[in-house]
C-alpha angles and dihedrals in degrees: 000000000000116000137196129194133258131182120246128189109220136174111262086236088066094048118112134196111271096036115128122227114239092195135025117263118231131188124230091273092055096254113148109241097178131005127236109271094032116139115232121236131183088259095050093047091052091047091052090050091052089052091054100256113154104172137029134186114235135188110248128183118237129189121248089245092056092045090051091050091051090048092050091050091048093050091047090052091051090050090051093049093051100036094110099037107047091102090070110085095219091049091046091052091048091049092050091047091051091048091051092047093050092049093048097046097041099042 
């Protein structure tokens, strides 16, 4: 089964060594504590806790089937949001742009 990656925000308490950060972690002063792509270790998790970090975004694999289900739900939601306004040309163009964006970023 081929997989792709998604980003998940998790509590630092649920983080485990070996997880990869999807986004950099900053402290309250804006100082970068860990860069995007860094792999968490026991030591780095403890250091982040000491610096007051409560959540991190990690890279998580997802199956193609799950990704397709998420994409289908996202497209259905867009269709629902625009169901009464597709007759307006600007709204139609926005709808088509959002569909294209969703397909490109979730495929």
